[in-house]
N, C-alpha and C positions, 0 to 999 in steps of 0.2 A: 926566478919567470918571470919569462916574457909576456907569453901566450898564455891561456887559462883556456879549456874547452869545457863545458859542461853538458852535460848527455844524461839526458830522461833515457831513463831503463823504455826496451819495447815493452808494446802491447800487452799485456800480461793475461793469462787465465783468471776466471771468477774466484771469488773465494770457494775455496775447498775444506774437504774436511781436514788439511792441516795446519791449518790458518792462513792470512794473510803474507809473514816470516815466507812462508814455504812455495809461492806461489809461481810457476815456471810461463815463461813466454810460450806467448801462441806461434803457432807458425810466419804467419806474418809481421807479427815482430820479433822473429829470429830472421828471416831476410830484412827486414829493414835497417837493422844494425849490422849487419855485414857490409851493406850499402854503405855506412857511417865511417866503419874501418877503411874501404876500401877506396871513398870520398878526400879522406884524412892523407893516406898514402899517395893518390896522384894527385894532390897536392901540395904534396912534398911541407905537410903540418902533421907529419905522425908524432903523435904525446912518444917521451923521453920517459913518462913516468905516469902510473894510475893510478886512482881513489877510487875504490867504491864501496857502498851500500853493502853489507853481510847479507841483506835482502837474496832468495835464488834469482827474481827478478836481474836485481840488477848486476850478477855476480856475473850470470848466462851473458848477458849486454855484454859486459865488460872482455871477458873472455870472447867471445866472436867477432864483436871486433877486433881484439889485437891481434887473435888469428887470422879472420881477411884483408886486414889491411899491412900482417907480416912485421908488428913493428918490435923495434927488439928495447921495450919499457916495462922495465917493474912494477906488478900490482901488487897492491897493497885493500886488504879488505878494512874496514874503520867499522866500528857500528853504530858511530858518533851518523855515518849518513845515513842512517834507516831512524824513520821519526826524527832525524836530529834538528835542531836551533839553527838558524846561516850563522850564528856566531861560532858556533861549534863547529861549523866547515871551515871558517875562517881561523880559527886558530889548527885545524889542523891542513891549512894551506898553508901558513907561515914556514912550515918548518921545507916547506919544499922548493919554497921563494928563493934561494937561495943556492942549492944543490940542482934544479931543473929549468929549462927551456919552457917547455912544450909541458902543460900537466891535465889530465884529464881526470875531469871529476863524475863518475857513474851515479846518478841518486833517483830521488825522488822528487816529486810537486807536494807540497809548494814549497819546498827551503830550496829545490834551485832558482827557480822565479825570485823569489825573493831575493838571492845572492846577486842574480844579474842586475835584478833592481838597486841593491844596497850598494856592491863593485861600483857601477858604471852609472849612479845617480839619473836612473834613465827609469819609469815605469818600469811594472814589471813584464814584461812579453805573457803572450799566449805561448804554452809551452806541453803540446800533445807527448805522446809516449813516442821512443826516437827520434825526438829533435833533439839540433846538437846546437850550439851556442860560442862564440870567441869571443875572450875581454884580451887586448892589449895591455900589457902596465911598463910605462917609460921606463926604461934603463937603469932611470935616479929612484924607483921602483922598488928597489932591492931591500929596501927598509921595511919594516912589518905590514904586510898590507890593512888599507883603512878603505873606511863608503867613498867613492869617491873616486880610489885612484886608477882606476879601470878604465877606457873606453867598447864599449860594446863594438863590433866589427859587424856580427852579422847572427844572425839567428835564420838554422838551419830546419825547416820540417821537412818528415819522410815524402813526404810531397814532390817538395823544391830538387830533394837528393834526386830523385828517381830522372828526374832532367839532367843532371851530372855525370851522364856517363858516356 
């Protein structure tokens, strides 16, 4: 993996009778994640592999971004990305490290913000719904990922993506 993209799910509906795991995206959340997919394609940064949480809002986020960007990427759902610890996410990424150049993880806060801070040795950024971050790893980092091995290149919020069209 040369670049890791972290995408927080789009803005979701409030807690309903079906529980947190089944919360769907709100219309503005759906639109924001479509912009993410289009942005990554226009930037020449379409992921070649997508890992996403099993929660409905994360799964919908991944599917909408993938369709909007017209990516040719495999999508795999992982239960550890729902309420998982950042170390569990790093363990998942270790398998993708060798096989893929650009990996997108779609998940939740606070895990994604903490993951950014740990991998890039930086304070965890504000990371509202539909925010996207890119962490780069030098080619020599095909070895297992570890704290401080990446460089945070940017963080984009839905508002900053509106100006990228």
